[in-house]
N, C-alpha and C positions, 0 to 999 in steps of 0.2 A: 642366784646361781653365779657367784663371783669366783669360785674356785672349781675348776674343771679338772678332769683326769686326763693324763696323756700317757699312752702305753706304746712302747717300742717292742714289738714282739719278735723281730727277726724272721727267719724263714721256717715254715712248717709245711706239712702236707696240705693238699687241697681240702681234705675233709676236716682236718683240725682247724684250718683257717675259717671255714664257713661255720663250724660249730662254735668257735670262740666268739665270732661276730654275733651270732644269734644269742649266745649266753649273755654277753655284755648288754645287748639290747633288751633282753627280757628282764634283766636285773637293774636297768638304768635308773638309779636314784638321782645321780648327777650326770651331766653331759660328759661323755668320754670319747676322745679321739684316739684311734689306734692306727699305727703304721705297721705294715708287715710285708713279707716277701714269700716266695714259693720255693720249697725245697727242691722240686724238680719242675720242668715245664708242665703246665697244667691247662686244662680247658674247663672253663665254667660256662654253663648255659643258664638262661633265665628260667624262672620257675614255670612259665607258661610256654616255653619253647619246645618244639618237637625235636627229640633227640635224633631223628632221622636226618636232620640237617648236618650232623657231624659224621665224618668218616671214622667210624669206630675202629676199623682195622688199622688205619694209619695212626690213630692215637695210641692204640695198644702196641703196635710195632715200634713206635717211637719212644716207648717207656713213659708216656705222659699219663697224668692222673686226670680223670674226668669227674666233675662234680656239678650238681644242680644247685644254683643259688636259691635263696629264699626271696630275693628281689627279682623284679621282672627284667625285661629287656632282652638283648640278643647275646650271641656268644662272644667269648673273649679267649684268646690264647695268651696265657700269663707266662711271663718269663723275666725279661729285662725291664722291670718297672718298679714303681712304688705304688703299693696298694694301700687303701685306707678304708676305715669304717668310722662313722660318727653316729653315736646313739645318744638320745636325750629324751627327757619327758616333754610331752606336748603341753607346754605352759610358758608363760612369760614371753620372751622374745620369739619362741617357736610356737606360739599359740595361734598363729594366723593361717595355718593350712599348708597344703602341699606346695603351692606355688611360692609362698613366702619363704619356706625353708630352703627350697632349691635356690632361690634368689640370694638369700643371706649367705649360704654356704658357697655359692658361686662368687659372691663378692670377696670372700676370704681367699679363695683360690686366685682370683684376679689380682688381688693386692699382693699376694706372694710372688706371682710372676712379675709384676711391676717392680717389686723390690729387687728382683734379679736383673733388672734392666730390659725386660721384655715388654711387648705390647699385646696383651691378650684381648680377645673379643669374647663376649658372652651372648649366647642366643636367647631370645625371648620366646614366650609361648607361641605367639602368632607365627614367628619365623620357623620355629620347630615344627608346628603343624603343617606349614606349607611345604616342608621339605621331606616329610615322611611319605615316601613313595617306593614301591618296589620291594619293601621289607627285606633287606639283605639279612642273611643269618649272622653276619658279622656286626658286632655291636658298634664299632667306631664308624661304620658306614651309615648308621641310622641317626637322624637328628633327634635331639632330646632337649627339653627345657633345661637351661642352665649349662649347656655344654660349653666348654672353653676351647677356643681356637688360638693358634699362633700362626701367623703368616697365612691365614685363610684355611688352615687344616686343623682338624680336631685333635686335641692332645689330652683332654680330660673328659671323661664321661661318668655319669653317676646314676644311680637308681635308688629308690626308697621302698622300704617296707614299713607300713604303719599299722600299729595296734591301738586299741583304746588307751589313750594316755601316754603313748610313747612312740618313737619312730627310730628307724635306722637308715642311714644312707651309706651305700658302698660305692667305691669308685677306684679307678686306677689311672696312673700317669705313666705311660710307657716311655722308657728312655730310648729304646730302639725297637723297630718292628721288622719281623721276618715275613714279608708279603708272600713269599713262596709257600712257607709253612701255613700261613693263614688260609691261602687258597686251597691247600690240600685238606686241612682240618675241616673246613666248612663247605667243601665241594663247590667252591666258587670259581667262576671263570673271570671274575672282575678284578684281577690283580692290578691292572692299570687304573681302573676306577678307584680302587682302594688307595693307591698312591696319590691320587688327586684329592681324596677326602680326608686322609688321616696321616699323622706323622708322630714320630717320637720327639721328645723335647730336645734330645741331643742333635736333631736335625737343624735346630735353630740356635742351640747353645751347646756345642760339642763338649765343653769342659764341665758341664753340670754333673755334680755327684749326688748320690742318694742322701748323704748327711746334710749337704747344703740345702737340698730341696726340703727335707724334713724340717730343718731349722727355719727356713723361710715360711713354710706353711704354719708351723706352730706360732711364730711371731705374728703372722697375719691374722690368725684366729684371735689371738689375744688383743690385737688392735681393733679389729672389727667389732668384737663382742664386749670389749672392755673387761676382760677376765684375766685370771692368772692360772696357768696350768700347773698342776702338781704331778710330778712323775709318779707313776703308779704301776702296779702289777695286778693281774686278775686276782680277785679274792678267792678264798677257798670255796665259797659257794658258787662263784662263777666257774671255777675250774671243774667242780663236780658236775655242774650242769653241762659244761662243754663236753666232758667225757661221755655223758649220756647222749647228747645230741650228735656226737660224732658217729655213733652207731647208725643213726638215720642217714647221715650224709654218705656213709660208706655203702649203704644198702643199694643193691641193684633196683629194688622196687622204687625207691625215691628217685634215683638217678634216671631211670629209663621212662618213668611215667610222667607225662605232662600234667602239671598241676591244674586244678580248677580255680577260676577266679574267686570262688567262694571261700578259699583258704584264708583270705584277708586282703587288705588293701596293699597292693604292690604297684608301684609306679615305674613306668618304662625307663630304660637305662640307656645312657650314652656311653657306658663303659662296656 
């Protein structure tokens, strides 16, 4: 696995973003890292999350798009951020299970932040378990294995979906956070608590740009895993599958219905 794929997708709808992530994961013959953005402010909820935790009227009135992820974890208000997905076969360096993959990918993110002159912290499993209390509907208020912090506040969170022989990890790195909108979307009164728990990376590095962060992350992945990225685009097969999957992600049946654990192995998310 010395040559991996790197895809810069730009901004798309919430449904297209989730559909393409899943298509890349299902077709993953080689590891693929994808960076993307959101065409309009969007709300994603975890596959097992109750949609009643979202103020649907506020989301609709605000022109936001709502989508249910295939990964687990809590809700996210997407906007000013860099979002990523990473898909790979479960073999070789990724053959050691859930905890190992979180740790390895967390190492790459930590290295990227250090290359930018920052000092990240990474949560371990025991620490994450100890902090999961009160189950906030907001993703960045919930502890997760491999979460990344800057200045004691969470700035990166991730979650995985695992199938036989392959896995996908999704995550986001917010540049700025709108705590008022977060509180409205997720019916939360914990605006002050959220400010103590979470931050955007520009809170600690105001000049950081999207291209600079993408470059740092890609370089860190190459260094940590000893690989070379090849710039890529989705294949025709992946695009066809993504168009088919987008029908699912757009459907109210998928969005409104909390999924069952039996749909597959999905690990909780810090994003």
